[in-house]
Steps between C-alpha positions, in 0.01 A plus 500: 500500500441622143853379391401142616166481314487321178371665180201286500410572853530872434280483199251294700500745790449801256223309328328417821523862607326611183235227548423634854459841367273376221297304762450817711399743230143391434439458882606868557328637185181323577422735801691815390287806492202287611307496823693275735501439874788620687637378834738677734779273617605750764168501699300792615700808617839374386515681151378329186675202315248386249468146346239386259396174333715601200810481718416163631386353156826642340717325757292173488539491119881537521527234771312270286760539216782447756339183624489366150836624381735529793359310795840485674548872525392708806249781475462820686188689402330812645163345565560134572848518672791247477479146362834321557694327222809287445679642197658798656297743288219712622236674291398834649165614387313827542165433319404861487760761619314804542150395609418863601571608150303192351184574699532874402500395125862631451713281257820534714459170679672176388571133550839429635671164445851395593702181558768532756772305680651569847688801365203679337308522166630328198227589261198717516199654330299823551176442307227769451198305349285799405762694303631160374878571602726247642845582636745201506845483668751233569699215343666752261171660385349851567212578286157654481220328303188709430254655251796656317697187473824403673781731607806455720496641856777732605509726799574872457864610459657646809405865583533719812219451755419862443376396151318178614144386519404315818190305569322334790154367546388689813621868589508395878737189396529337851600607846581871564869413466443321174298789360772738599741290303291491194450871527866564509534314162182678365643844581827418328326361186354714223156321477305278735196296411260279714263208484646253234536189711696231296475695188756751635773233514402412135552869408858465658572196289367685190723792541227743586571602855817474717388380849241336705512553872265286732466353849302238666509251209479121498692269280225438271484876435862521389638171364357527156607870459841423617552233236372738228693807597830315563456347162477852342824608659348659822557416871253446786612481862359592841581840648838375635597365159442139584284241313123599487328193393359430849320843489515776746642834382580489130708722274481414122725699266544522136882470536766477769586876493167624572447214754821610695374865514162416637640239732719764669183689595323180638769298661494485877131629543 
């Protein structure tokens, strides 16, 4: 759909995305490293999936911006679900990606914003309010804005998997079969790091790491990162090489060569 969007519409969508991230920032920072009540969305005995008032307030603030600026667009948010629209565009919002990190005081969580059509993300942001870094991708732009100014985003040049750095959020990844797939890639790589949530995808776009391998994701976990990484020259698919914007098993790579090598270890699992 990007080719059919006017320049004015693309500028408006990008400006709206930034307005959403701007609205979310104070709501997340207000509670960060403060005492805050935490609820468990899974219920007792089913693991731990935390949510806080910061998550809810962040999404409410973004929805208010959309109601004023883009009322005909649909919304899919982690905390308040789906709101229908008539424009053919959907805003996919994760008000705090990495709530476990957030409640632990770690600055690796982020606000994820993307605007999508039926084929996937068109434009996206990964925003880290505490550090003050914002990663932008789409409509011909791939850049980082932060304390050190602006810089273009570009994934690492191709290198063998044996020289690569791979990341994931949880060492256990997902099901036993999914964990085995991740471990196959991890064994083949030079270095594996854990626990970065959405910031790991930002590092792929920045050219700092080569791969992120995850499973059990939702669309709001990946649509923003997909837009940013693809704008930086990377590739994001599921473990079969198909589009990943609906979530599930995700392989994010800095370039097509390293993606192909990792995909060969994951495909068919």
